[in-house]
BAMIKOL-759360 format. One record per residue (C-alpha): chain; x, y, z. Coordinates in pm, whole numbers. Each point is the difference from the previous one (the first is absolute). Last residue first. Layout:
% residues N
  mol    east   north      up
    A       X       Y       Z
...
% end
This chain:
% residues 340
  mol    east   north      up
    A    4283    1576    2005
    A     256    -259      39
    A     -17    -298    -216
    A    -207    -322     235
    A     229    -207     178
    A    -233    -337      52
    A    -111    -107     393
    A    -355     117    -103
    A      20    -173    -338
    A     125    -353     178
    A    -358    -120       0
    A    -127     193    -278
    A     277    -205    -217
    A    -167    -342     119
    A    -317     110    -117
    A      82      93    -317
    A     170    -281     -89
    A    -322    -227     118
    A    -196     267    -192
    A     127    -192    -361
    A    -179    -330      95
    A    -315     196      86
    A      28     196    -321
    A      55    -328    -214
    A    -292    -172     177
    A    -236     302     -67
    A     129      47    -372
    A    -113    -374    -123
    A     101      20    -373
    A    -338    -105    -126
    A    -175     265     300
    A     243     279     -93
    A     -78     -82    -392
    A    -387     -40      68
    A     -34     364     143
    A     187     160    -222
    A    -128    -137    -274
    A    -347      83     143
    A     121     370       3
    A      57     -43    -365
    A    -326    -109     -67
    A    -138     320     150
    A     268     245    -162
    A    -101    -179    -343
    A    -363      83     102
    A      53     369      67
    A     114     123     327
    A    -149     332     135
    A      25    -164     387
    A     372    -144     -33
    A     -43    -345      82
    A     122    -118     376
    A     117    -356      63
    A     -43    -196     298
    A     241    -366      46
    A     -64    -140     364
    A     171      29     310
    A      87     360     -75
    A     359     173     -20
    A     -47      94    -334
    A    -297     177    -161
    A      11       8    -325
    A     -58     236    -298
    A    -123    -129    -322
    A      20     251    -308
    A     282      16    -204
    A    -130     -66    -342
    A    -287     217      84
    A     218     313     107
    A      69      42    -354
    A     353     165     -37
    A     184    -260    -209
    A    -367     -33    -191
    A      35     354     -94
    A     348      -9    -109
    A     -29    -250    -173
    A    -286     151    -208
    A     130     322     -53
    A     310    -174    -125
    A    -214    -181    -234
    A    -207     297    -115
    A     324     238     -85
    A     -39      28    -324
    A    -404      56       4
    A      59     260     255
    A     261     192    -150
    A    -308      67    -288
    A    -203     108     283
    A     232     244     102
    A      51     113    -349
    A    -395      45      33
    A      17     205     300
    A     -70     -26     392
    A     -78    -393     -14
    A     352    -127      78
    A      94     279     253
    A    -284     -56     187
    A     -28    -428      17
    A     415      71      79
    A    -140     200     314
    A    -241    -193     108
    A     249    -283     -27
    A     248     152     230
    A    -263     118     225
    A    -164    -335      66
    A     359    -152      66
    A      88     255     273
    A    -326     -28     156
    A     113    -345      31
    A     321      31     110
    A    -117     308     270
    A    -267    -251     134
    A     209    -259      65
    A     319     242     136
    A    -245     123     208
    A    -129    -334     126
    A     326    -121      53
    A     113     265     216
    A    -294     -51     232
    A      37    -373     -39
    A     317       8     195
    A     256     -99    -281
    A     183    -268    -190
    A     114     -54    -370
    A      12    -313    -109
    A     155    -123    -336
    A     328     237     -42
    A     122     183    -354
    A    -323      33    -198
    A      43     333     -12
    A    -413      45     124
    A      59      96     280
    A     330     228      -7
    A    -180     345      39
    A    -177     -95     337
    A     390     -63     149
    A     197    -356      12
    A     148     -97     372
    A     236    -279      93
    A     118    -257    -246
    A    -154    -357     226
    A       6    -345    -218
    A    -271    -219     137
    A     -52    -362     192
    A     137     150     290
    A     301      26     193
    A      -6     313     252
    A     226     273      20
    A     -24     222    -300
    A    -432      -8      52
    A      41      77     382
    A     179     317     -80
    A    -203      74    -292
    A    -289      -3     247
    A     192     199     228
    A       7     284    -242
    A    -306      -9    -121
    A    -174     -16     331
    A     216     283      90
    A     -85     212    -280
    A     170      81    -305
    A     331      78    -150
    A     287    -118     239
    A     106    -292    -276
    A      -5     152    -330
    A    -295     -57    -223
    A    -234     265      69
    A    -343      91      51
    A     -99    -356     127
    A    -159    -283    -180
    A     164    -363     156
    A     218    -213    -274
    A     -23    -377     -57
    A     131    -214    -268
    A    -196    -327      23
    A     240    -311      70
    A    -126    -310    -222
    A    -200     150    -258
    A    -326    -111    -157
    A    -133     327     -61
    A    -339       6     166
    A      99    -320     227
    A     332     131     119
    A    -158     348       8
    A    -316     -92     245
    A     335    -150     232
    A     186     305     -16
    A    -321     208      94
    A     -34    -210     337
    A     364      73      90
    A      22     377     -98
    A    -338      20     183
    A     133    -192     270
    A     298     228      12
    A    -246     311      -8
    A    -203     -74     257
    A     359     -57     254
    A      64     314     -95
    A    -304     172     119
    A    -317      97    -249
    A    -241     266       1
    A    -269      59    -248
    A     -22    -414      -7
    A    -248    -160    -256
    A      84     252    -306
    A     205    -148    -227
    A     265    -182     193
    A     126    -100    -203
    A     150      51    -342
    A      68    -359    -246
    A     152     130    -305
    A     -64     -94    -377
    A     288    -211    -171
    A     165      25    -314
    A     146     375     112
    A    -209     337    -135
    A    -206     -69     322
    A    -406     -68      57
    A    -134     -42     343
    A     -53    -329     184
    A    -225      57     336
    A      46     -88     368
    A    -223      74     295
    A     118     -50     317
    A     -38    -206     322
    A      90     143     320
    A     220    -196     270
    A      75    -322    -207
    A     219    -238     198
    A    -340    -283     -15
    A    -209     122    -228
    A    -232     270      42
    A    -371     -74      49
    A    -283    -163    -215
    A    -283     180      67
    A     121     284     175
    A     265      83    -241
    A    -235     -83    -327
    A    -261     244     175
    A     210     264      39
    A     192       4    -331
    A    -339     -93    -189
    A    -166     307     189
    A     307     233     -52
    A       9     -82    -395
    A    -366      50     -48
    A    -111    -220    -291
    A     192    -199    -296
    A     -26    -307     171
    A     197    -339     -65
    A      30    -279     283
    A     208    -281       2
    A     -19    -390      56
    A    -369     -20      65
    A    -186    -254     219
    A     322      38     225
    A    -214     130     306
    A     215     298      -4
    A     -39      88    -388
    A    -341     -99      41
    A     -55     332     258
    A     216     181    -236
    A    -264     -18    -259
    A    -289      23     285
    A     118     332     143
    A      32     164    -391
    A    -321     -82     -64
    A    -177      97     325
    A    -183    -235     173
    A     270     107     357
    A     -76     336     -79
    A     218     117     324
    A     321      33    -138
    A    -121     245    -253
    A     -61     261     288
    A     338      -8     133
    A     183     -29    -295
    A    -206     377    -127
    A    -282     -36    -278
    A      22     252    -320
    A      32    -281    -253
    A    -273    -212     150
    A      26    -373     152
    A    -288    -203    -114
    A    -272    -165     124
    A    -218    -326       4
    A     277    -191    -177
    A    -167    -287    -241
    A     267    -270     -54
    A      31     -71    -376
    A     186    -343     -93
    A     209      22    -316
    A     161    -226    -221
    A    -247     -18    -269
    A    -141     347      52
    A     358      78    -115
    A     -14    -137    -325
    A    -338     121     -73
    A     119     349      69
    A    -292     251    -152
    A    -258    -150     215
    A     202      23     282
    A    -102     391      33
    A    -354    -118      91
    A     111    -252     254
    A     211     278     170
    A    -263     255      -6
    A    -269    -237     184
    A     279    -148     222
    A     150     291     194
    A     289     -19      82
    A     280    -291      50
    A     154    -204    -306
    A     133    -354      36
    A     254     -54    -251
    A     167    -297    -128
    A     308      54    -216
    A     164    -319    -219
    A     -71     149    -335
    A     277     261      59
    A     -28     287    -274
    A    -343     -61     -76
    A    -113     -12     361
    A     224     329      28
    A    -232     157    -281
    A    -335    -125     177
    A     132     174     350
    A      61     287    -196
    A    -317      69    -134
    A    -184    -130     337
    A     180     302     175
    A     -84     260    -326
    A    -338     -74      42
    A     -36     -40     383
    A     133     299      88
    A      47     322    -201
    A     231     206     211
    A     129    -295     202
    A    -181    -228     197
    A    -270    -242      27
% end
């Protein structure tokens, strides 16, 4: 029931994902009448789906505290299905704050994880995208949180990019060791000293996010959300400026026809639907957040992310990696950190 359009786009996306992965099965939570009506257009999805009526819906304006009390909402029931083992993962395009709160209360954080983080893949100029976290689940983070995010992000990157030791950097206001807050510098010191399944390569700045020279970028949720929204806004700005430029005169229109293949490549690279599907890492279960304005291709991509994480058992992988952080944390208070 989530997203800007709702049932129609969500089911179209699920149907597209079903065509790509014919082994997927779906439990569709929401208004039964609306869902069954929309399923008439997708017989392939209908054959692989169960519809469960939900009496209420979490609205975009609902505060997390209010949303949690909606036990009969489609979002709450979907997460409950994951907790009960009736579903492998939950995918929603609804209220992000409510989804985070519900998932954290129902699924709880994994052993060794203080706070779950919202992670997503952003496009780069390199061979792979970059995993970035946290993107808004935690506005304030200490050094321990950032180290945990680094480990969880690296586990995700190993699955997404098929890497053995992903390159990890902390988002900062500069690359020099003395730059940044105490929390960022302390996290860097811990990551440099630790033996973890990742390669810590120091700091990176906001203008380098898309360079493709790192696999995981770690930050607090406030900075990450601002960076993400800025990147999305810049992408829209560039495409709008180009559209205006190519329609400003007859000569410009002719130029557009010549450069049309390159423009299609640019549009594909910047299209957020091709990178849709943010993951709440650190929970005892898989929950994927689709962007609210995603089209059917974007929703299908979010479902693909959920399926891939289940196939690669992301929860088990993070649990194994967090054991390294636990041993690190027990000695962290005795570490000789850089002098402030």
